[in-house]
TORKOL-4160 file (C-alpha; in steps of 0.2 Angstrom, whole numbers, padded with zeros to 4 digits, m for minus):
342
<pt num="1" X="0405" Y="m0416" Z="0351"/>
<pt num="2" X="0398" Y="m0403" Z="0363"/>
<pt num="3" X="0388" Y="m0388" Z="0357"/>
<pt num="4" X="0399" Y="m0372" Z="0356"/>
<pt num="5" X="0396" Y="m0360" Z="0370"/>
<pt num="6" X="0387" Y="m0344" Z="0366"/>
<pt num="7" X="0389" Y="m0329" Z="0377"/>
<pt num="8" X="0374" Y="m0317" Z="0375"/>
<pt num="9" X="0380" Y="m0301" Z="0381"/>
<pt num="10" X="0369" Y="m0286" Z="0385"/>
<pt num="11" X="0376" Y="m0269" Z="0388"/>
<pt num="12" X="0367" Y="m0259" Z="0401"/>
<pt num="13" X="0366" Y="m0241" Z="0406"/>
<pt num="14" X="0352" Y="m0236" Z="0418"/>
<pt num="15" X="0341" Y="m0249" Z="0409"/>
<pt num="16" X="0332" Y="m0257" Z="0424"/>
<pt num="17" X="0315" Y="m0256" Z="0415"/>
<pt num="18" X="0321" Y="m0265" Z="0400"/>
<pt num="19" X="0330" Y="m0278" Z="0410"/>
<pt num="20" X="0314" Y="m0281" Z="0420"/>
<pt num="21" X="0304" Y="m0283" Z="0404"/>
<pt num="22" X="0316" Y="m0292" Z="0392"/>
<pt num="23" X="0328" Y="m0303" Z="0403"/>
<pt num="24" X="0315" Y="m0316" Z="0405"/>
<pt num="25" X="0314" Y="m0320" Z="0386"/>
<pt num="26" X="0334" Y="m0320" Z="0385"/>
<pt num="27" X="0336" Y="m0332" Z="0401"/>
<pt num="28" X="0322" Y="m0343" Z="0394"/>
<pt num="29" X="0333" Y="m0347" Z="0378"/>
<pt num="30" X="0332" Y="m0365" Z="0373"/>
<pt num="31" X="0350" Y="m0367" Z="0368"/>
<pt num="32" X="0358" Y="m0376" Z="0382"/>
<pt num="33" X="0376" Y="m0370" Z="0381"/>
<pt num="34" X="0372" Y="m0352" Z="0384"/>
<pt num="35" X="0379" Y="m0339" Z="0396"/>
<pt num="36" X="0369" Y="m0323" Z="0398"/>
<pt num="37" X="0380" Y="m0308" Z="0403"/>
<pt num="38" X="0376" Y="m0291" Z="0407"/>
<pt num="39" X="0390" Y="m0278" Z="0405"/>
<pt num="40" X="0385" Y="m0263" Z="0416"/>
<pt num="41" X="0391" Y="m0246" Z="0410"/>
<pt num="42" X="0392" Y="m0239" Z="0427"/>
<pt num="43" X="0373" Y="m0237" Z="0430"/>
<pt num="44" X="0367" Y="m0225" Z="0443"/>
<pt num="45" X="0350" Y="m0234" Z="0444"/>
<pt num="46" X="0347" Y="m0251" Z="0453"/>
<pt num="47" X="0350" Y="m0261" Z="0438"/>
<pt num="48" X="0364" Y="m0272" Z="0446"/>
<pt num="49" X="0355" Y="m0274" Z="0462"/>
<pt num="50" X="0339" Y="m0280" Z="0452"/>
<pt num="51" X="0349" Y="m0293" Z="0442"/>
<pt num="52" X="0358" Y="m0299" Z="0458"/>
<pt num="53" X="0342" Y="m0302" Z="0467"/>
<pt num="54" X="0331" Y="m0308" Z="0453"/>
<pt num="55" X="0343" Y="m0317" Z="0441"/>
<pt num="56" X="0357" Y="m0324" Z="0450"/>
<pt num="57" X="0361" Y="m0335" Z="0435"/>
<pt num="58" X="0366" Y="m0320" Z="0425"/>
<pt num="59" X="0384" Y="m0315" Z="0425"/>
<pt num="60" X="0387" Y="m0297" Z="0429"/>
<pt num="61" X="0402" Y="m0287" Z="0422"/>
<pt num="62" X="0403" Y="m0270" Z="0431"/>
<pt num="63" X="0413" Y="m0256" Z="0422"/>
<pt num="64" X="0420" Y="m0241" Z="0431"/>
<pt num="65" X="0413" Y="m0228" Z="0420"/>
<pt num="66" X="0400" Y="m0226" Z="0406"/>
<pt num="67" X="0411" Y="m0230" Z="0390"/>
<pt num="68" X="0397" Y="m0229" Z="0378"/>
<pt num="69" X="0392" Y="m0243" Z="0366"/>
<pt num="70" X="0408" Y="m0247" Z="0357"/>
<pt num="71" X="0421" Y="m0246" Z="0371"/>
<pt num="72" X="0408" Y="m0253" Z="0383"/>
<pt num="73" X="0407" Y="m0269" Z="0373"/>
<pt num="74" X="0426" Y="m0269" Z="0371"/>
<pt num="75" X="0430" Y="m0268" Z="0389"/>
<pt num="76" X="0416" Y="m0280" Z="0394"/>
<pt num="77" X="0421" Y="m0293" Z="0382"/>
<pt num="78" X="0438" Y="m0294" Z="0389"/>
<pt num="79" X="0430" Y="m0303" Z="0403"/>
<pt num="80" X="0418" Y="m0315" Z="0394"/>
<pt num="81" X="0422" Y="m0332" Z="0386"/>
<pt num="82" X="0414" Y="m0342" Z="0373"/>
<pt num="83" X="0415" Y="m0348" Z="0355"/>
<pt num="84" X="0402" Y="m0335" Z="0350"/>
<pt num="85" X="0397" Y="m0318" Z="0357"/>
<pt num="86" X="0380" Y="m0311" Z="0354"/>
<pt num="87" X="0379" Y="m0293" Z="0356"/>
<pt num="88" X="0361" Y="m0290" Z="0361"/>
<pt num="89" X="0352" Y="m0273" Z="0365"/>
<pt num="90" X="0343" Y="m0273" Z="0382"/>
<pt num="91" X="0327" Y="m0268" Z="0373"/>
<pt num="92" X="0326" Y="m0284" Z="0363"/>
<pt num="93" X="0314" Y="m0299" Z="0366"/>
<pt num="94" X="0319" Y="m0315" Z="0358"/>
<pt num="95" X="0310" Y="m0331" Z="0353"/>
<pt num="96" X="0315" Y="m0347" Z="0363"/>
<pt num="97" X="0324" Y="m0355" Z="0349"/>
<pt num="98" X="0332" Y="m0340" Z="0342"/>
<pt num="99" X="0350" Y="m0346" Z="0344"/>
<pt num="100" X="0350" Y="m0363" Z="0337"/>
<pt num="101" X="0348" Y="m0357" Z="0318"/>
<pt num="102" X="0362" Y="m0345" Z="0320"/>
<pt num="103" X="0374" Y="m0357" Z="0328"/>
<pt num="104" X="0370" Y="m0370" Z="0315"/>
<pt num="105" X="0373" Y="m0357" Z="0301"/>
<pt num="106" X="0390" Y="m0351" Z="0309"/>
<pt num="107" X="0395" Y="m0369" Z="0311"/>
<pt num="108" X="0391" Y="m0374" Z="0293"/>
<pt num="109" X="0405" Y="m0363" Z="0287"/>
<pt num="110" X="0421" Y="m0356" Z="0296"/>
<pt num="111" X="0422" Y="m0341" Z="0285"/>
<pt num="112" X="0405" Y="m0335" Z="0291"/>
<pt num="113" X="0411" Y="m0323" Z="0304"/>
<pt num="114" X="0396" Y="m0313" Z="0309"/>
<pt num="115" X="0377" Y="m0316" Z="0307"/>
<pt num="116" X="0361" Y="m0308" Z="0313"/>
<pt num="117" X="0343" Y="m0314" Z="0315"/>
<pt num="118" X="0328" Y="m0305" Z="0308"/>
<pt num="119" X="0324" Y="m0289" Z="0318"/>
<pt num="120" X="0306" Y="m0286" Z="0319"/>
<pt num="121" X="0297" Y="m0271" Z="0328"/>
<pt num="122" X="0292" Y="m0275" Z="0346"/>
<pt num="123" X="0276" Y="m0265" Z="0345"/>
<pt num="124" X="0272" Y="m0270" Z="0327"/>
<pt num="125" X="0279" Y="m0288" Z="0325"/>
<pt num="126" X="0273" Y="m0290" Z="0308"/>
<pt num="127" X="0285" Y="m0277" Z="0302"/>
<pt num="128" X="0304" Y="m0276" Z="0301"/>
<pt num="129" X="0313" Y="m0265" Z="0313"/>
<pt num="130" X="0324" Y="m0250" Z="0307"/>
<pt num="131" X="0340" Y="m0255" Z="0316"/>
<pt num="132" X="0344" Y="m0270" Z="0304"/>
<pt num="133" X="0328" Y="m0278" Z="0297"/>
<pt num="134" X="0333" Y="m0294" Z="0288"/>
<pt num="135" X="0352" Y="m0289" Z="0285"/>
<pt num="136" X="0361" Y="m0273" Z="0280"/>
<pt num="137" X="0368" Y="m0267" Z="0264"/>
<pt num="138" X="0378" Y="m0252" Z="0259"/>
<pt num="139" X="0377" Y="m0242" Z="0243"/>
<pt num="140" X="0391" Y="m0234" Z="0233"/>
<pt num="141" X="0390" Y="m0217" Z="0242"/>
<pt num="142" X="0390" Y="m0225" Z="0259"/>
<pt num="143" X="0372" Y="m0225" Z="0264"/>
<pt num="144" X="0366" Y="m0240" Z="0274"/>
<pt num="145" X="0350" Y="m0248" Z="0270"/>
<pt num="146" X="0343" Y="m0266" Z="0274"/>
<pt num="147" X="0333" Y="m0280" Z="0267"/>
<pt num="148" X="0316" Y="m0274" Z="0273"/>
<pt num="149" X="0320" Y="m0256" Z="0277"/>
<pt num="150" X="0324" Y="m0241" Z="0265"/>
<pt num="151" X="0327" Y="m0225" Z="0275"/>
<pt num="152" X="0312" Y="m0224" Z="0287"/>
<pt num="153" X="0301" Y="m0236" Z="0277"/>
<pt num="154" X="0300" Y="m0253" Z="0285"/>
<pt num="155" X="0292" Y="m0267" Z="0276"/>
<pt num="156" X="0279" Y="m0279" Z="0282"/>
<pt num="157" X="0287" Y="m0296" Z="0285"/>
<pt num="158" X="0278" Y="m0308" Z="0273"/>
<pt num="159" X="0292" Y="m0321" Z="0273"/>
<pt num="160" X="0301" Y="m0313" Z="0259"/>
<pt num="161" X="0317" Y="m0313" Z="0268"/>
<pt num="162" X="0317" Y="m0330" Z="0277"/>
<pt num="163" X="0332" Y="m0336" Z="0268"/>
<pt num="164" X="0350" Y="m0335" Z="0275"/>
<pt num="165" X="0361" Y="m0325" Z="0263"/>
<pt num="166" X="0377" Y="m0315" Z="0264"/>
<pt num="167" X="0374" Y="m0296" Z="0268"/>
<pt num="168" X="0386" Y="m0281" Z="0270"/>
<pt num="169" X="0382" Y="m0278" Z="0289"/>
<pt num="170" X="0374" Y="m0286" Z="0304"/>
<pt num="171" X="0364" Y="m0275" Z="0316"/>
<pt num="172" X="0373" Y="m0271" Z="0333"/>
<pt num="173" X="0356" Y="m0274" Z="0341"/>
<pt num="174" X="0357" Y="m0293" Z="0339"/>
<pt num="175" X="0374" Y="m0298" Z="0332"/>
<pt num="176" X="0382" Y="m0315" Z="0333"/>
<pt num="177" X="0401" Y="m0315" Z="0330"/>
<pt num="178" X="0415" Y="m0328" Z="0332"/>
<pt num="179" X="0424" Y="m0322" Z="0348"/>
<pt num="180" X="0442" Y="m0324" Z="0341"/>
<pt num="181" X="0437" Y="m0314" Z="0326"/>
<pt num="182" X="0430" Y="m0300" Z="0337"/>
<pt num="183" X="0447" Y="m0298" Z="0346"/>
<pt num="184" X="0457" Y="m0301" Z="0331"/>
<pt num="185" X="0449" Y="m0286" Z="0323"/>
<pt num="186" X="0451" Y="m0275" Z="0338"/>
<pt num="187" X="0433" Y="m0275" Z="0342"/>
<pt num="188" X="0422" Y="m0260" Z="0339"/>
<pt num="189" X="0430" Y="m0244" Z="0335"/>
<pt num="190" X="0429" Y="m0234" Z="0351"/>
<pt num="191" X="0430" Y="m0217" Z="0342"/>
<pt num="192" X="0413" Y="m0220" Z="0335"/>
<pt num="193" X="0406" Y="m0221" Z="0353"/>
<pt num="194" X="0389" Y="m0227" Z="0346"/>
<pt num="195" X="0380" Y="m0228" Z="0329"/>
<pt num="196" X="0387" Y="m0237" Z="0313"/>
<pt num="197" X="0402" Y="m0245" Z="0323"/>
<pt num="198" X="0394" Y="m0262" Z="0319"/>
<pt num="199" X="0394" Y="m0258" Z="0300"/>
<pt num="200" X="0413" Y="m0253" Z="0301"/>
<pt num="201" X="0416" Y="m0269" Z="0311"/>
<pt num="202" X="0407" Y="m0280" Z="0297"/>
<pt num="203" X="0417" Y="m0271" Z="0283"/>
<pt num="204" X="0433" Y="m0275" Z="0292"/>
<pt num="205" X="0428" Y="m0293" Z="0294"/>
<pt num="206" X="0424" Y="m0294" Z="0275"/>
<pt num="207" X="0441" Y="m0286" Z="0271"/>
<pt num="208" X="0449" Y="m0299" Z="0282"/>
<pt num="209" X="0441" Y="m0313" Z="0272"/>
<pt num="210" X="0425" Y="m0317" Z="0282"/>
<pt num="211" X="0407" Y="m0316" Z="0277"/>
<pt num="212" X="0393" Y="m0308" Z="0286"/>
<pt num="213" X="0376" Y="m0317" Z="0285"/>
<pt num="214" X="0357" Y="m0314" Z="0289"/>
<pt num="215" X="0349" Y="m0329" Z="0297"/>
<pt num="216" X="0331" Y="m0329" Z="0291"/>
<pt num="217" X="0326" Y="m0343" Z="0302"/>
<pt num="218" X="0330" Y="m0333" Z="0318"/>
<pt num="219" X="0319" Y="m0318" Z="0324"/>
<pt num="220" X="0319" Y="m0306" Z="0338"/>
<pt num="221" X="0309" Y="m0291" Z="0342"/>
<pt num="222" X="0317" Y="m0274" Z="0345"/>
<pt num="223" X="0309" Y="m0259" Z="0353"/>
<pt num="224" X="0322" Y="m0247" Z="0345"/>
<pt num="225" X="0328" Y="m0230" Z="0350"/>
<pt num="226" X="0330" Y="m0234" Z="0368"/>
<pt num="227" X="0347" Y="m0225" Z="0371"/>
<pt num="228" X="0346" Y="m0211" Z="0358"/>
<pt num="229" X="0328" Y="m0209" Z="0351"/>
<pt num="230" X="0324" Y="m0204" Z="0333"/>
<pt num="231" X="0327" Y="m0185" Z="0331"/>
<pt num="232" X="0340" Y="m0184" Z="0344"/>
<pt num="233" X="0353" Y="m0172" Z="0338"/>
<pt num="234" X="0367" Y="m0182" Z="0346"/>
<pt num="235" X="0361" Y="m0196" Z="0336"/>
<pt num="236" X="0361" Y="m0185" Z="0320"/>
<pt num="237" X="0379" Y="m0179" Z="0324"/>
<pt num="238" X="0386" Y="m0197" Z="0327"/>
<pt num="239" X="0378" Y="m0204" Z="0312"/>
<pt num="240" X="0385" Y="m0191" Z="0300"/>
<pt num="241" X="0402" Y="m0191" Z="0308"/>
<pt num="242" X="0404" Y="m0209" Z="0310"/>
<pt num="243" X="0398" Y="m0213" Z="0292"/>
<pt num="244" X="0412" Y="m0202" Z="0285"/>
<pt num="245" X="0425" Y="m0210" Z="0296"/>
<pt num="246" X="0419" Y="m0227" Z="0291"/>
<pt num="247" X="0421" Y="m0223" Z="0273"/>
<pt num="248" X="0438" Y="m0216" Z="0275"/>
<pt num="249" X="0444" Y="m0231" Z="0285"/>
<pt num="250" X="0438" Y="m0244" Z="0272"/>
<pt num="251" X="0437" Y="m0237" Z="0255"/>
<pt num="252" X="0452" Y="m0237" Z="0242"/>
<pt num="253" X="0460" Y="m0220" Z="0243"/>
<pt num="254" X="0456" Y="m0214" Z="0225"/>
<pt num="255" X="0438" Y="m0219" Z="0227"/>
<pt num="256" X="0437" Y="m0211" Z="0244"/>
<pt num="257" X="0441" Y="m0194" Z="0237"/>
<pt num="258" X="0427" Y="m0195" Z="0224"/>
<pt num="259" X="0415" Y="m0202" Z="0237"/>
<pt num="260" X="0419" Y="m0189" Z="0250"/>
<pt num="261" X="0417" Y="m0175" Z="0237"/>
<pt num="262" X="0399" Y="m0181" Z="0233"/>
<pt num="263" X="0395" Y="m0185" Z="0251"/>
<pt num="264" X="0399" Y="m0167" Z="0256"/>
<pt num="265" X="0387" Y="m0160" Z="0243"/>
<pt num="266" X="0373" Y="m0172" Z="0248"/>
<pt num="267" X="0376" Y="m0168" Z="0267"/>
<pt num="268" X="0375" Y="m0149" Z="0263"/>
<pt num="269" X="0359" Y="m0152" Z="0253"/>
<pt num="270" X="0352" Y="m0161" Z="0268"/>
<pt num="271" X="0357" Y="m0147" Z="0279"/>
<pt num="272" X="0349" Y="m0134" Z="0267"/>
<pt num="273" X="0333" Y="m0144" Z="0267"/>
<pt num="274" X="0333" Y="m0144" Z="0286"/>
<pt num="275" X="0336" Y="m0125" Z="0287"/>
<pt num="276" X="0322" Y="m0122" Z="0274"/>
<pt num="277" X="0310" Y="m0133" Z="0286"/>
<pt num="278" X="0316" Y="m0123" Z="0301"/>
<pt num="279" X="0326" Y="m0137" Z="0308"/>
<pt num="280" X="0341" Y="m0127" Z="0313"/>
<pt num="281" X="0347" Y="m0139" Z="0326"/>
<pt num="282" X="0348" Y="m0153" Z="0313"/>
<pt num="283" X="0358" Y="m0142" Z="0301"/>
<pt num="284" X="0370" Y="m0137" Z="0316"/>
<pt num="285" X="0372" Y="m0156" Z="0320"/>
<pt num="286" X="0378" Y="m0160" Z="0302"/>
<pt num="287" X="0390" Y="m0145" Z="0302"/>
<pt num="288" X="0397" Y="m0151" Z="0319"/>
<pt num="289" X="0399" Y="m0168" Z="0312"/>
<pt num="290" X="0409" Y="m0162" Z="0297"/>
<pt num="291" X="0420" Y="m0152" Z="0308"/>
<pt num="292" X="0424" Y="m0167" Z="0319"/>
<pt num="293" X="0427" Y="m0178" Z="0304"/>
<pt num="294" X="0439" Y="m0165" Z="0297"/>
<pt num="295" X="0449" Y="m0165" Z="0313"/>
<pt num="296" X="0449" Y="m0184" Z="0313"/>
<pt num="297" X="0454" Y="m0184" Z="0295"/>
<pt num="298" X="0469" Y="m0173" Z="0298"/>
<pt num="299" X="0475" Y="m0185" Z="0312"/>
<pt num="300" X="0473" Y="m0201" Z="0301"/>
<pt num="301" X="0478" Y="m0194" Z="0284"/>
<pt num="302" X="0494" Y="m0203" Z="0282"/>
<pt num="303" X="0487" Y="m0220" Z="0287"/>
<pt num="304" X="0472" Y="m0218" Z="0275"/>
<pt num="305" X="0484" Y="m0215" Z="0261"/>
<pt num="306" X="0496" Y="m0229" Z="0264"/>
<pt num="307" X="0484" Y="m0243" Z="0268"/>
<pt num="308" X="0479" Y="m0254" Z="0252"/>
<pt num="309" X="0461" Y="m0258" Z="0251"/>
<pt num="310" X="0448" Y="m0265" Z="0239"/>
<pt num="311" X="0429" Y="m0266" Z="0237"/>
<pt num="312" X="0431" Y="m0282" Z="0227"/>
<pt num="313" X="0421" Y="m0297" Z="0233"/>
<pt num="314" X="0411" Y="m0287" Z="0246"/>
<pt num="315" X="0394" Y="m0295" Z="0248"/>
<pt num="316" X="0379" Y="m0283" Z="0251"/>
<pt num="317" X="0388" Y="m0269" Z="0242"/>
<pt num="318" X="0376" Y="m0260" Z="0230"/>
<pt num="319" X="0385" Y="m0251" Z="0216"/>
<pt num="320" X="0370" Y="m0238" Z="0213"/>
<pt num="321" X="0363" Y="m0225" Z="0224"/>
<pt num="322" X="0349" Y="m0229" Z="0236"/>
<pt num="323" X="0346" Y="m0210" Z="0238"/>
<pt num="324" X="0342" Y="m0208" Z="0220"/>
<pt num="325" X="0331" Y="m0223" Z="0218"/>
<pt num="326" X="0321" Y="m0220" Z="0234"/>
<pt num="327" X="0318" Y="m0201" Z="0232"/>
<pt num="328" X="0319" Y="m0199" Z="0213"/>
<pt num="329" X="0314" Y="m0216" Z="0208"/>
<pt num="330" X="0300" Y="m0218" Z="0221"/>
<pt num="331" X="0306" Y="m0235" Z="0226"/>
<pt num="332" X="0301" Y="m0240" Z="0243"/>
<pt num="333" X="0306" Y="m0258" Z="0246"/>
<pt num="334" X="0323" Y="m0267" Z="0245"/>
<pt num="335" X="0319" Y="m0277" Z="0230"/>
<pt num="336" X="0312" Y="m0262" Z="0221"/>
<pt num="337" X="0329" Y="m0253" Z="0224"/>
<pt num="338" X="0339" Y="m0268" Z="0217"/>
<pt num="339" X="0327" Y="m0269" Z="0201"/>
<pt num="340" X="0329" Y="m0251" Z="0199"/>
<pt num="341" X="0347" Y="m0252" Z="0197"/>
<pt num="342" X="0346" Y="m0267" Z="0185"/>
């Protein structure tokens, strides 16, 4: 029986420098049945010319405009074949044997629909990276966190998360997904544009009966913040807006009403703190996010009310508040958060 084909798909927009730095590790992957694909989001630099001249073995899919992260992948993956897709950020360096453990994990159980490797910091490889660490969780109020990362605190990798276990979400920086499942779910939600669209996809996958896993035997190294750096107000806006949209799409209606009420108060507290600290642009970004979410909610209200949803059987779903245990309880690691609830 031949090894399943894996298409490693990198979405690029004006990322010549990243491609030059990180494509060598990706094309050096030891898994034999691999196709490396670069989906170019209508770059205006010489990214495409560079790939064509230096990496003729890499497949290029050229899009007619910059569609952003979500639609960029949706459009690009229409032209990519393989049993598995790996959505890989352009600023990621991989180990030679990074794919074999993930393929073995996915092949071990047809109900594992998505998985991710350990994400470590490229510049501090002994620490987990913000974008997904060792697999993502979600708390009762919709705040994402991860094994190895609580808010801005990233743990040192001491082998504590080398196991392969179910999680709530896998990082879009390095996500393996069954190709048929990606298309059955309709891909990434294009309204999101970027940020938290992978959490929404993983939540929908769980609702469809599939599991999301973290594969502790595979590791990659992520620069992070390459597209929208930390502190970027566009990023703040998208994170606040998209998180509320994600909750509205996936939570049972009665629970959603309660969660949104609490979240509005918590978001306003965050805005007030920003204003107190003189960060007016941050507060304005949160207000804009709430306004945009309100418009989205009005357009989708009937669908949200009618669709039957449940939070039963969700893996990586924390019934407590990571905000409370981190800021009030002074818990700094993933395992401390879980023990705090217990």
